[in-house]
C-alpha positions, 0 to 999 in steps of 0.5 A: 243457199250459196249460188256457187253450190248450183252446178254450172250446167243447171244455172247457166247452160240449160237456161241458155240452151232453152232460150236459143232453142225457142229463138230458133223456133220463133225464127222459123215460125214467125215468117210462117205467120204470113203464109197461113192464108196459103192453106186456109179456106173460107168456103162454107160449103167445104165445112159441111159433112160429105153426107149433107144434102147440100154437099151431095147436090154440089157434087152433082153440080160439079159434074155439069161444069168443066171447072170449079166456078163461083158466081159474081153478080154485077148490078148497075142501078139508077134512080130512074128508069134506064133510057135506051141510050143508057141501057146500051151503055150498060150493055157495053160493060159485058165486053169489058167484063169478058175481056178479064177472062174470069171464067165461063160465059157472062150472062146478061145484061138482064133488065129489072121489071122496073127498068131501073137496074140491070144485072150480069151473072159473072162465073169466076174461077174458084181459086186462092186469087178470088179476092184479087179477081173480084177487085179487078172486076170492081175496078172495071165495072164501077168506073165504067157505069153510065153517068149518074148510075152506081155499079156493085159486085155482089153474089157469092163471089163478091161476099166471099171476097169481102169476107176475106178482106174483113179477115185481113185484120188477123195478121196485124191489128189483132195481134198488136191490140192483144199484145198491147192490152196484155203489156199494159195490164202486166205493167199495172200489176207488176209495176215492172218493165222487164217482167211484162216483156219476159211474159210477152216473149213467152207468149209470142214465141208460143204463138210462133211454135203454134203457127208452125205446127198448125201450118204443117198440119194444114199443109199435110191436109190433116185439118181444114183451116179458115180465117176464124180459126186463125184469129182464135188461135192467135188470141187463145195462145197469147191469153193462155200462155200469159195465164200460165206464165202468171201462175209460174211467176207468182210461185217464182216470186213467192219462192224468192222470198224464201231463198236467196238462190234464184236457181233454187227459186226457179226449180221450187216454182216449177215444181209447185206450178207444174201440176196445176199448169199441166192439169189446166192445159190438159183439160183445155186441150182435151175439151177442145179436141172434143170438137172432133166429134163435130160433123162440121169440118170447120169445128173439127178443124178448130179443135186440133188448131186450138189444142196445138196452140194450148200445147205450145203455150204449156211448153213455153210456160214450163220451159222458156219462162223458167229459163228467162227467170233463171237468167234474170233472177230478182232483176225480172221484178225491177224496180220492185224486187222481192225481198228475202223474208226473215226465217220466222216470217217464211212459215207463219203459224196458220189458224184461220188461213188469213194470217199474213194477208191484207187488203182485198183478199183478206176482206174477201176471205173474211166475208166467205168465212163469216157468211159462206151460205149467204155468199154462195146462195146469193151468187147462184141467184145472180147467175140464175137471174142472168141465165134467163137471158138465154131465152132471148138468144137467137142462134139459128144463123144470120143473113150473110149480108149481116155477117160483115160489120164493116162497109161492104160493096157486096152487101150494098149490091145485095140490097140493090139486087133486092130492090129491083129483082127477086131477092134470090137472083144470082144465088138460086137454089139448085135442084138435082133431079132424075132425067125421067122425072125432070118435068114433074120436078120442074112443075113442083119447083115452080109451084113451091112457096117462095120460088119466083122462077125456075128452069132446066139448064142446058150445057154451059149453064144456059137456061131453057126458057122456051124463047126463040134461039134458046136451047131445047134440051137439058144437060144430062149427066149420069141420068140427072138434070139440073134445075135452077130456082130463083127464090123470092127472098134473099138467098141468105135470109131465114125466109129463103131457108124456109123456102128450101125446106118446103122445096125439099119436101115438094120435090121428093113427092115426085122424085125420092132421089131429088136433091136441093143445094145451092147457097141457101141450102148450104147455110141451112144444112150448116145451121142444122149440123151446128145444132146437132153438134151442140147436143152431142159435144156439150155432154162429152166435154162435161164428162171429160172435164169431170174425169180430169178434175177427179184425177187432179183433186182425188175427190168426187164432190169438189169436181162435180161442184166445180163443173156445175159452177162453170156451167152456171157461169156459162149460162149467165154469160150467154144470157147477158150476151143475148141481151147485149146482142139484141138491145145494145149491138142490134144484131139480127141473130147469131151464128149457130156455132156461137153457143158451142164455141162459147161453151167450149171456151168458157167451160174449159177456161173457167175450169182453168181458174178453178184448177189454179184455185183448188189445187192450191186449196188442196195443198194448203188443206193438207198442211192446215186443214180444209177451212183454213186451207180454203181461205189461205188458197183464196188469199194467195191465188186471188191476185194472180188469178184475177190478173190472169182473168183480166188478161184473158178477157182483154185478149179475147176482147181484141177479137172485136177489132175484126168486123165479123159478127161471129168473132165480135160475138165470141169476143164479148161472150168469152171476155165477159164470161171470163171476168164473171167467172174470175170475179164472182164464181172463183172469188166468191161462189166456189170458196164459199160453197167449199167453206160451207161444206168443209172437209167433205168437199174432198170425199172420198179421199182421206182428206175428205174423211177428216172432220178436224180442221187440223192437218191430217196424215196422208200417204206420200202419193197424196202429197202435192207436187213440189212439197 
């Protein structure tokens, strides 16, 4: 067609307006990236539901203090027992610490039984400046430690500060690594500099829009944002926007071989890719929103955060990228511009489905068509074998000291604390008891397994020890008292969680309304809630995805098989991941939310690629019959879907640059799972199984009732979009 027949407003005005609009969005959203920390929280207690016992205990604790505080533990240790002079030097640190005015009264120095360490309990105001305040404390105590001794700042405040520091990579390194990986892959795939830049612009502008949207939701108090959600948002948007862009680019390139008019090619590609991109995005969005059924506020937050990212990716891929392609035309593929095919080559006669195909995907199609049953049975066997590793998965939480994989002063301090004191020092279990049963509850607490010491608290959080000058009466609020219980095990250990379980049973024997909270109880309740979420959310996600696939493919058989295939792929990915985590990385376990997040991302994204494949297979089946349509759909989508899978795997792998165990594990699970799904499930298992079943794969649609391999006559509403 002659380009002059295309109206000016369609050829130039709309693309330019779209590009300018997205530039405006990026101009506002980009600077907002650095402000996400203003609306973020990494306090684990705030992620629990209001009905959790640890949450209720925390609410009672707040009534016993004038301000929100989180304790830091300063520990000074020596290789030998302290001399009286050294003990005096260490005691002088108290005045230096109090001069910082970090919170209420500092407790200590408390000497260890072996005489080789002292500790101070430093209450710190819980605020957005906690990280800076902890650093101020470290700057004072570490240079001020007596000669030959080492000082650490640990406890909940120290660990929280180091956790926030570890998330610092999200703002810069993570994004650079992800974008760099995507650019290199696109450069290798398309052998063009212009096209990768256009795709990256689309992805980055989508991220800017997502950041703006998420910041607004968090600012309004609609969601509770944390560091994990920020990192996942960046990776998910870059990966998803690039995937959708690649699908559109593939259709655009194909259209350019059929028409000399770039505007017509843009429109043809948009019509052909709109339905699969929209269906794919909608599937992922709805699957992510299923996280709203979670009882954990952190999971609830990730759902709308990630869904907002996918929504922005969709809009960018369907508006900004077509606008850029309309302006660039064939120049986008420079120096290897697609050539216009002769008329007789544009619509080759299709008999087997492999006509005009060559290379890897022709060979794959031949394998699938010759031995379909052998291929899909062997694929299922491999996936089932890999799934046996699930028995090795230890997803019942990990010690907080294991969460941070980089050097951490707080982790070193926690180890020093365990060497010289009860390991639970500085992070006691907190028991809320009725005033009338206070002594009985205290006796039960002291007798409980795993408890080293326990005492009632007076006003000012001062322990009632019975020593001369110590307070005699406990603090009382609304008929309740507080008891601090120092655990024998580290507060973030599995042993401590078992002690809290026993403690809860013991105190309720004498006070049915007693509550046990604290750091350990919070971790325990978080793990319990996460395991409940896994059982509830997985069936919901599967049902939702199945329903969407039925609407898209107008079939029952194909959607059921696709859902089963991605579930099997998920099991295999988790099984292999368990072996790698235990045998290669040497991780002590996994966070209880890892299986759920892995499931949501792998199943939603795995269905993504099957949607790309099967929507094209259905389109080709309408023209050429089911079995030729399967082979042709596999051949024409193979390259682009594999490229998209590699891109998504690379972007999720970039999460591994953040030294947080949860994110490193999620990075491996999703990256490996996406590659497994792309290479084995989508390339071999699904096509071979569909080929073996034949036209019945489309049952109960009219296409499924056709026993012939020839095209069938369908009602107009069943025709694919863009035809």
